[in-house]
LUMMILUM-274883 format. One record per residue (C-alpha): residue number from 0; residue in one letter; y, x, z. Coordinates in steps of 0.001 Angstrom, whole numbers, plus 524288, in hexadecimal, padded with zeros to 5 digits. Example, Ala and Ser with C-alpha at 12.3 -4.5 7.8 and 13.67 -1.06 7.14 Angstrom:
seq:type:v:u:w
0:A:7EE6C:8300C:81E78
1:S:7FBDC:83566:81BE4
***
This chain:
seq:type:v:u:w
0:M:155C1:432CD:A9F22
1:S:1611A:42E55:AA7A5
2:K:15F98:422AE:AB0B4
3:R:16B6D:419B9:AB01E
4:F:16FEB:413EA:ABCDD
5:N:172AE:40553:ABCC5
6:F:17FC5:40290:AC366
7:D:17F2E:3F3D6:AC257
8:V:18244:3ED23:ACF24
9:V:17825:3E38E:AD3DB
10:N:17EFE:3D90C:ADBD2
11:F:175F0:3D236:AE53C
12:S:1794A:3C513:AEB22
13:L:17979:3C43F:AF9EB
14:D:16D03:3BC0A:AF91A
15:Q:16643:3C677:AF0EB
16:I:16A27:3D107:AFA93
17:G:1657A:3C8CF:B05FF
18:E:15855:3C696:AFF72
19:M:155E5:3D506:AFCB4
20:S:14B6F:3DBC3:B04B1
21:T:150A7:3E6A1:B0D42
22:E:14A40:3F061:B041A
23:E:150FA:3EAA4:AF842
24:L:15DF4:3EA18:AFF68
25:Y:15D42:3F8AC:B0277
26:R:158E1:3FB92:AF4A3
27:Q:164AF:3F478:AEF11
28:I:16DDE:3FB38:AF8A0
29:T:1688B:4085F:AF404
30:I:16A23:4048F:AE5A3
31:V:1783E:4002A:AE78E
32:K:17BA7:40C6E:AEF3C
33:R:1762A:414A1:AE41F
34:M:17E1F:40CD8:ADA3B
35:I:18A7C:40F5E:AE20E
36:R:18762:41DE8:AE2F9
37:E:18441:41F1C:AD47E
38:S:19026:41719:AD07F
39:R:1992D:41F8B:AD896
40:T:1932B:42BC6:AD2A1
41:L:1964A:42692:AC505
42:G:1A3E5:421B7:AC8BD
43:R:1A079:41359:AC758
44:Q:1A547:40807:ACF82
45:T:19CED:40518:ADB89
46:I:1A384:3F934:AE169
47:S:199AA:3EF23:ADC8B
48:H:18E74:3F7B8:AE197
49:E:19545:3F984:AEE6D
50:V:1970E:3EAF0:AF043
51:E:1889E:3E8A0:AED9D
52:Y:1854E:3F371:AF739
53:C:18D6F:3ECA8:B01A4
54:Y:185E2:3E004:B000B
55:L:178C8:3E6E4:B00A5
56:D:17CAF:3EF40:B0C3A
57:H:181D5:3E363:B1390
58:E:1746A:3DCFF:B121C
59:R:16E18:3E992:B16FE
60:Q:176F6:3E998:B22EE
61:M:17463:3DB44:B25E4
62:R:165A4:3DD73:B2524
63:H:166FA:3E95E:B2DCE
64:R:16E10:3E135:B380C
65:R:16412:3D61F:B3751
66:T:1583E:3DEC3:B3873
67:G:15D8B:3EA23:B407E
68:N:1574A:3F320:B3664
69:N:15D2F:400C8:B36D0
70:F:1591C:40445:B28F4
71:T:16521:40754:B20D6
72:G:15EC2:40A59:B13CE
73:G:160BC:418EA:B1437
74:N:16A79:41925:B08E0
***
């Protein structure tokens, strides 16, 4: 049985992103990166996923600066 990949973009508000735990933030970044990769493989548009990635990654960068944490997520 084939597993269908869901390409729907989940748009988080800035408040929702700010309220995410660091673990959840990295999980969402990983999910969006996978959606971009899978969409490109299938020749689909990736712009909306890329925009969402930018918002999530910006939050990651801001947290990194505030905490001085060197963890980059590994993906």
